[in-house]
N, C-alpha and C positions, 0 to 999 in steps of 0.2 A: 644732453643738456636740453635740447629742444623738446624731447619727449617728456622730460620731468617738468618743464615749464608748462607744457599743454596739460599734464596731469594736475598741476596746481590750478590752472584755469578751470578745469572740469570740476574740481572739488569745490571751488568758491563761486563760480558763476556758470550754471548749467542752463543753456537755452532750452526752452520747453519742448521743442520738436527734435531734439538731438537723439540719435540712435543710442540706445541704452548700453549696447555692447561696445561702444567707442572706448569707454574708460578701461574696460578689461583688455581691449586690443592694444591700447597704449601701454598698459601695465605689462602685457606680454612682450611688447616690443622692448621696453626697458629691461625686462628680465633676459631676453634674448641677447640684447646688446651687452649686458654685463657678462653674460657667459662667453661671448666672442671676445671680450676684452682681455681674457687670459692669454690669447694668442698674439697680442700686440702690445709690446712692452717697450718703452714707457708710453703711457697714454697722454693725450693732449691736455691743455689747461681746461678746456671745456669739460672733459671727463672728470677732472678734479673738482670743478665747480658743481657738477651734477652729483658727485659723491657727497659733497658737503650738504647739499639740499636733502639727498636721500637719508643721510645719517642723522640730520636734525629732525627730519619730519617723517621717518619711516613708519612709526606706528599709524599715522593718519593717512599715509599713502598706500599702505599695504591693503590688499583687498582679496576676499575669498581665498583661493589656494595660493596666491602670490604674496609672499611675506618677505619684507626686507628687514634683515637683522641689522640694527643700527651699529652694534659693536663690529660686526663683520664688515659692513659697508665702510665704516670710518677706518678700520684696519687696512682694508683693501685700498682705499683712497691714499692713505699714508704710504703704503708700500709702493704704489705707483708714483707718488710724489717723490719719494726718496730715490727711486730708480731714475726718474726724470732729472732730479737734482744732481745726481752723479755725473750726468752728461753736461749740465748747464752751469753748475757751481754758483747759482744765483744767491744761495744763502751764505756763501763764503764772504767774510768781512772785507777782504781785499778787492773783491770784484765789484766794479761800479757798473750799474745797469739801470736803465729806466724801468725795467720790469721788476726790479728788486722789491719795491714796496708792495706790489701786487702779489709776488711770490710769497712774501712774509704773511700777508693777510690770508692767503689761501692756507698756508701752513698752520697759522694760528687758529683759523676757524675750524680746520680739520682736527686739530689738537683738542679744542674745546669739546667738539662733538665726541671724539674718542674717549676723553677722560670721563665725561658725563656717562657715557654708556658703559665704561669699565665699572663705575660705581653701581650703576643700575642693574647691570647684569652679573656682577661679582666676578668678572673675568679680568685677566692681567692686562696691563698697559704694554703695547708693543714698542713704545718709543723709549729709547734710553735717556739717561739724565742729561747727556751732552746736548741731545736734540730738544729736550724739553727746555733747557736753558737758552737755546737759540731763539725761543719765542720772544725773549726780552730784547733781542738785538734790533727789533723793528723800531724801538724807541730812540735809537741813535740816528735814525734816518731823518733828514730835514723834511721829508714829505709826511712823516707820521703825524697824526692828529689825535684829539682827545679820545676818539672812539677806539683807536689802536691801543691806547693806554688802558682803556677799560677792558678790552679783550685780554691783554696781558694780566691785568689784575684778576680777572675771572679765572684765567688758567692757574694763577698762583693759589687762588682760594680752593679751586676744585682739586688741584694737585695736593694741597695740604690735607683736604678731606680724604682723598684717595689713599694717601700715605697712612693716615690714621686708621683707616679701615683695613689696609693691607697688613700692617704691623700692629696687632692689637696691643693697646696700652690703656692705662687708666683713663677714664673719660675726662677727668680734670686736666690731665696732660694734653689730650687732644684738643680740648676747648681752649686751653692757653695758646697752643700753636696756631689755632684758627684765629684767635683774637690778635695774636702777633702779626700774622699775615695780613689781616684786615687793617691793622693800624699802619702797616707799610704803605697801604694804598688808600687809606682814608682821605688823603689830601685831594683825591679825585672828586670826592663828593662835596668838597668845600671850595676848591679853587678853580677847577677846570670848567670853562663854559662849554656845555654840551651842544649848544646850537640846536639844530633840528633833529639831532640823534635821539632816538627813543629806545631805551632798552627795558 
């Protein structure tokens, strides 16, 4: 996570006298750490956070011979999350935990990244329907806010689009399904105060 954040910093604010090889060194460190993560299962919460950032921004973070495949990174993050979840049961409804809201947020952001990259790359989703439905469970938590609802709405829209592309059907049918999903969440654009959240 630290390496990924440094890489973001280098991409957006480069001091003039900085060693030009530093960016490549940081990328190689991330690449090496990803390789080493195969041997330690499950990974930490920080690893999951780094996976989310890499999955969302991999095209702009990749450089020269080091390329991060967003679909693979998001799949890998989800696999580690599910393995971690098996030990902690934080997404199980009956388990009460102060960490629960954070776990759902990580899960939902990884799911968004994964579904978007499934569509962009034409590859299948590795999450089953049960776990895709779990994304909505965040909304019953008292700590959930309007941004959490927006993320769930995003997942619903992207999933509808993904399903339309996976199971070819008449364009009119796909558009009706997208409109129906949008109408389910339209209230967010009309009634929810977003505060300082910018999407």
